[in-house]
N, C-alpha and C positions, 0 to 999 in steps of 0.2 A: 299152227304149232308143229314143229318138226317131231319126228319120232325119237324116242329115247329108250334105252335098255334098263335103266335104273334111275330111281328118284331119291334125292337126298333132301330132307326137310331141315333146313338150318335156320328157320324162323326163330327170332328171339336170341340168337347167338351172336356175340360180338367177336370182332377180329381178335385173334386169328382162328377161332374155332371153326367157322365155315370152311376155311381153306384146309385145315387139318382133317376135318371130317370128309371133305371131298377127296383129299389125297388118299385117305384110307379106303374110301369107296372105290376109287379108281384102281386100287391094287387088286380088287376082286373082279374087275372087268377085263375082257380080252381086248387086244389092240383093235381099234376101229369102232368099239362100242361107245355109246353115248350116255353120259351121266347128266341128268337134269338136276339143278340145284335151285332151291327156293330159299331166299334169305331176306332179312329185313334190315340188315346193317348197311347203310349207304356206302360205307367204306369198302364193302365187298366188291363194288364195281371195279375200282382200280386194282383191288387185290387179285381178283380172278383174271383180269387182263395181264397183270404181271406174272401170276402163277402159270398161265398158259404159255407165255413167252419163255419162262425159265425152265419149264418142265417138258416142252416139246409136245404138249397136248394142244388141241385146237379148240379155241373158243368159237363155237359156231354161232352163238346167239347170246345177246345180253339185252334184256328188256326190263322195263319197270312199269308196274301198274298198281295203283292203290297202295303205295308204300311197300310193295313187295318186289323184289328183284329176282328175275329168273335167268339162269345161265345154262347153256348147253355146251358141255365139254366133250369132245371126242378124244378118246385115249389114243395117244401117239404110238 
């Protein structure tokens, strides 16, 4: 598992809440820092992919295990 600077627990939240919370958390990070998001909404996979492309943040990792999705986003 890659290193991260901050973690966001978005388990139990449905779209668009994980994205909105991630956006807010990224605002508190400096450029180049990494946010780890844990979500349970299957739709969040494509959501975070699109979010990264639209916002210029880098999706470093997207994994799924036991119904939980983990994303590592590097702030652009």
